[in-house]
BAFI-3210 file (N, C-alpha, C; in Angstrom, 3 decimals, decimal comma, padded with zeros to 6 digits):
// residues 114
n [1|2|3|4|5|6|7|8|9|10|11|12|13|14|15|16|17|18|19|20|21|22|23|24|25|26|27|28|29|30|31|32|33|34|35|36|37|38|39|40|41|42|43|44|45|46|47|48|49|50|51|52|53|54|55|56|57|58|59|60|61|62|63|64|65|66|67|68|69|70|71|72|73|74|75|76|77|78|79|80|81|82|83|84|85|86|87|88|89|90|91|92|93|94|95|96|97|98|99|100|101|102|103|104|105|106|107|108|109|110|111|112|113|114]
n.u [000,644|000,926|001,641|001,036|000,488|002,036|003,057|000,791|-000,436|-001,873|-003,610|-006,029|-008,603|-010,549|-013,728|-014,462|-014,826|-012,872|-010,470|-006,813|-004,650|-001,203|001,990|004,791|007,471|010,992|013,491|015,712|018,764|020,122|023,643|026,635|028,747|032,444|034,463|032,655|031,830|031,777|033,244|034,427|036,734|037,255|038,533|036,913|036,582|034,118|031,384|032,277|032,955|035,870|037,343|038,833|037,659|037,508|035,775|033,985|031,970|029,150|028,556|026,732|023,876|022,712|022,083|023,095|025,404|027,114|027,424|029,140|031,218|032,074|032,191|034,895|036,842|036,782|037,746|040,179|041,734|041,806|040,134|037,265|033,848|031,056|028,273|026,435|023,184|024,687|026,811|029,805|031,628|034,852|036,904|039,322|042,236|042,708|042,541|044,678|045,488|042,661|041,639|044,031|042,899|040,595|041,032|042,696|040,422|039,498|038,291|038,803|037,345|037,664|038,549|040,187|038,721|038,408]
n.v [-001,095|002,081|004,569|007,521|010,326|012,076|013,402|014,608|016,639|019,705|020,442|021,450|019,227|017,654|017,077|016,129|012,850|011,397|012,809|012,604|012,923|014,531|014,137|016,034|014,637|014,301|015,993|014,042|015,318|014,534|012,679|014,574|013,927|013,215|015,403|017,716|018,416|020,775|020,834|022,600|022,663|022,894|024,236|023,649|024,820|025,920|025,393|022,977|022,280|023,348|021,381|020,701|020,082|018,891|020,109|019,208|020,462|021,333|019,081|018,034|015,879|012,621|011,239|008,578|008,722|010,445|009,488|007,641|008,731|010,150|007,998|006,617|009,111|009,349|006,750|006,357|008,385|007,349|008,296|009,339|010,268|012,184|012,292|014,523|016,589|017,259|018,184|016,783|015,845|015,522|014,355|015,787|017,612|017,433|018,937|019,176|016,610|015,652|017,145|016,292|013,494|014,051|015,109|013,016|011,168|012,288|014,955|017,531|020,316|020,820|022,871|024,915|026,430|029,743]
n.w [000,125|-000,636|000,911|001,099|002,149|003,531|001,383|-000,056|001,877|002,747|000,607|-001,727|-002,496|-004,869|-006,173|-008,245|-009,172|-011,142|-010,445|-010,108|-008,197|-008,583|-007,790|-007,243|-008,366|-007,309|-009,659|-011,137|-012,934|-015,566|-015,699|-016,625|-018,912|-017,418|-018,361|-018,992|-016,936|-014,133|-011,595|-008,412|-005,973|-002,514|000,649|004,091|007,376|008,724|011,077|011,746|013,791|014,204|012,704|009,487|006,356|003,211|000,387|-002,714|-004,923|-007,239|-008,809|-011,257|-012,044|-011,258|-008,137|-007,269|-008,584|-007,993|-005,284|-006,120|-007,193|-004,834|-003,000|-004,330|-004,228|-001,564|-000,629|-002,290|-000,951|001,560|003,786|005,649|005,159|003,384|001,578|000,771|-000,069|-002,564|-002,481|-002,052|000,540|002,062|005,020|006,352|004,859|002,275|-000,525|-002,805|-003,695|-003,973|-006,450|-008,133|-007,963|-009,683|-011,888|-013,218|-013,600|-015,389|-015,421|-016,654|-016,237|-013,850|-010,823|-008,144|-005,677|-004,140]
ca.u [-000,012|001,548|001,222|001,791|-000,487|003,003|002,775|-000,485|-000,668|-002,021|-003,828|-007,373|-008,915|-011,643|-015,412|-014,221|-014,395|-011,788|-009,241|-005,898|-003,458|-000,052|002,887|005,727|008,811|012,284|013,711|017,313|019,044|021,226|024,730|026,990|030,244|033,232|035,053|031,965|031,393|032,508|033,698|034,806|037,172|037,562|038,252|035,756|035,883|032,310|030,286|032,273|033,677|036,901|037,808|039,105|037,313|037,911|034,145|033,728|030,296|029,133|028,475|025,210|023,853|022,268|022,530|023,790|026,556|027,489|027,817|029,681|032,311|032,191|033,253|036,169|037,437|036,981|038,918|041,863|042,611|042,253|039,691|035,960|033,175|030,246|027,714|024,873|022,728|024,929|028,196|031,247|032,585|036,156|037,236|041,334|042,835|043,167|042,697|044,924|044,794|041,055|042,270|044,846|042,435|039,773|041,892|042,866|039,573|038,622|037,080|039,385|037,343|038,100|039,167|040,126|037,751|039,123]
ca.v [000,083|003,132|005,485|008,852|011,369|013,517|014,445|015,828|018,280|021,461|020,512|021,330|018,216|017,814|016,176|015,060|011,270|011,422|013,504|012,207|013,791|014,393|014,591|016,145|013,841|015,063|015,598|014,238|015,453|013,336|013,170|014,929|013,210|014,301|016,444|018,607|018,518|022,095|020,887|023,263|022,168|024,164|023,568|024,685|024,889|026,202|024,360|021,742|022,359|023,440|020,285|020,545|019,209|019,065|020,161|018,994|021,027|021,661|018,541|017,581|014,257|011,506|011,340|007,509|008,817|011,474|008,718|006,633|009,782|010,474|006,764|006,497|009,872|009,036|005,459|006,956|009,311|007,043|009,096|009,107|011,862|011,872|013,004|014,937|018,228|017,848|018,173|015,331|016,113|014,228|014,527|016,232|018,609|016,617|019,359|018,806|015,280|015,370|017,484|015,384|012,423|013,958|015,337|011,894|010,807|012,886|015,920|018,697|021,329|021,162|024,257|025,119|027,524|030,107]
ca.w [000,341|-001,098|002,188|000,507|002,520|003,534|-000,058|000,043|003,018|002,836|-001,115|-001,627|-002,737|-005,687|-006,460|-009,541|-008,929|-011,704|-010,613|-009,761|-007,631|-009,042|-006,592|-007,936|-007,371|-007,189|-010,839|-011,051|-013,960|-016,357|-015,108|-017,565|-018,812|-016,820|-019,186|-019,039|-015,329|-013,936|-010,324|-007,640|-004,560|-001,569|002,254|004,900|008,770|008,866|011,597|012,071|015,540|013,710|011,735|007,922|005,578|001,280|-000,296|-003,833|-005,511|-008,900|-009,618|-012,103|-012,133|-010,162|-006,500|-007,597|-009,463|-007,335|-004,482|-006,581|-006,885|-003,234|-002,231|-004,864|-003,594|000,322|-000,419|-002,631|000,422|002,754|005,034|005,831|004,433|003,443|000,067|000,558|-000,545|-004,060|-002,083|-001,386|002,330|002,889|006,127|006,069|003,890|000,897|-001,695|-004,054|-003,979|-004,729|-007,092|-008,866|-008,508|-010,570|-013,343|-013,467|-013,929|-016,710|-015,042|-016,939|-016,054|-011,993|-010,359|-006,956|-005,421|-003,051]
c.u [001,090|000,694|001,324|000,892|000,053|002,817|001,568|-001,021|-001,098|-002,749|-005,211|-007,806|-010,137|-012,799|-014,947|-013,815|-013,028|-010,367|-008,222|-005,275|-001,906|000,768|003,864|007,284|009,877|012,999|015,187|017,645|019,975|022,550|025,751|028,624|031,218|033,829|034,183|031,461|032,554|032,292|034,974|035,378|037,554|037,613|037,408|035,985|034,696|031,411|030,924|033,557|035,894|038,119|038,005|038,690|037,226|036,349|034,559|032,237|030,636|028,679|026,646|024,819|022,932|022,998|023,487|024,913|027,644|027,874|028,848|031,488|032,464|033,263|034,357|037,008|038,014|037,899|040,332|042,595|042,527|041,091|038,379|034,963|032,119|029,754|026,326|024,248|023,766|025,962|029,267|032,000|033,596|036,514|038,805|041,392|043,672|042,665|043,003|045,683|043,812|041,226|043,286|043,683|041,271|040,035|042,271|042,007|038,963|038,085|037,978|039,096|037,356|038,978|039,199|039,627|038,806|040,650]
c.v [000,757|004,290|007,187|010,022|012,195|014,129|015,257|017,005|019,377|021,289|020,496|020,226|018,698|016,808|015,559|013,981|010,897|011,623|012,401|012,923|013,356|014,827|014,807|015,520|014,710|015,009|015,197|014,492|014,359|013,893|013,494|014,089|014,220|015,464|017,714|019,000|019,753|021,704|022,081|022,769|023,144|023,454|024,354|024,101|025,395|025,385|022,971|021,847|022,197|022,866|020,810|019,456|019,235|019,076|019,797|019,663|021,048|020,535|018,086|016,384|013,834|011,539|010,104|007,846|009,720|010,583|007,864|007,439|009,964|008,982|006,435|007,741|009,691|007,476|005,768|008,042|008,676|007,531|008,710|010,279|011,260|012,860|013,231|016,337|018,719|018,336|016,708|016,444|015,045|015,171|014,716|017,563|018,039|017,403|019,468|017,445|015,090|016,007|017,054|014,320|012,778|014,282|013,886|010,810|011,138|014,221|017,568|019,825|021,821|022,376|024,251|026,313|028,143|029,925]
c.w [-000,013|000,130|001,675|001,134|002,885|002,326|-000,189|001,085|002,455|000,902|-000,486|-002,736|-003,839|-005,774|-006,876|-009,206|-009,913|-011,624|-009,503|-009,052|-008,036|-008,065|-007,327|-007,201|-007,976|-008,731|-010,650|-012,464|-014,546|-016,093|-016,635|-017,209|-017,761|-017,001|-018,885|-017,615|-014,841|-012,287|-009,235|-006,126|-003,761|000,093|002,751|006,486|009,490|009,826|011,523|012,950|014,884|013,136|010,125|007,495|003,792|000,989|-001,978|-004,144|-006,772|-009,430|-010,317|-012,670|-011,277|-008,992|-006,555|-008,079|-008,983|-005,836|-004,761|-006,310|-005,610|-002,598|-002,940|-004,501|-001,960|000,279|-001,061|-001,851|001,474|004,141|004,706|005,036|004,367|001,868|000,799|000,085|-001,627|-003,528|-001,269|-000,199|002,661|003,948|006,055|005,090|002,803|-000,907|-002,834|-004,392|-004,500|-006,132|-008,338|-009,453|-009,815|-011,933|-013,990|-013,842|-015,035|-016,390|-014,704|-016,474|-014,097|-011,724|-008,405|-006,713|-003,848|-003,283]
res [m|n|n|d|w|k|d|r|l|n|v|v|y|s|t|n|p|d|f|k|f|e|t|r|e|k|e|e|r|a|t|l|p|p|q|q|q|k|l|r|v|s|l|d|r|k|n|r|g|g|k|t|v|t|l|v|t|g|f|i|g|t|e|d|d|l|k|t|l|g|k|l|l|k|s|s|c|g|v|g|g|t|v|k|d|g|e|i|i|i|q|g|d|f|k|q|r|v|l|d|l|l|m|a|k|g|y|t|q|t|k|p|k|g]
***
C-alpha cells in the first residue's frame, strides 16, 4: 500500500471522481560526462568544530553517480566523508590530492575554489 499522505499535505481536494493527484517527484538530471563537469574543490572549517574538510561542489547528475564519485575519492584518500546536498565532503585537508584524482578521472574543468 502506498502511504503518500505526507506528499498531499495542504492540498485542496476536488469532487471530480476522475481526479488524480499528481505528486511532484524530485527530478534528477542526467549525469554530464566528466569533461563537461565544472567541479570546485575547496577547504571548509565552518560549523565543523574547527575540523577541516575538503568540499567538492558543482556536480550535475544523479545522486547515485555522485555517491560513486564520493566513494572513490574517500577510498583514494583513505579517510571518511559523506555525500549530501549535492556536495562531497572529505574529512581532512586533501584539496590537492582530490584535484589530482579528479583530473586523472577526466574531470578536466575542475578548479580550486578560494
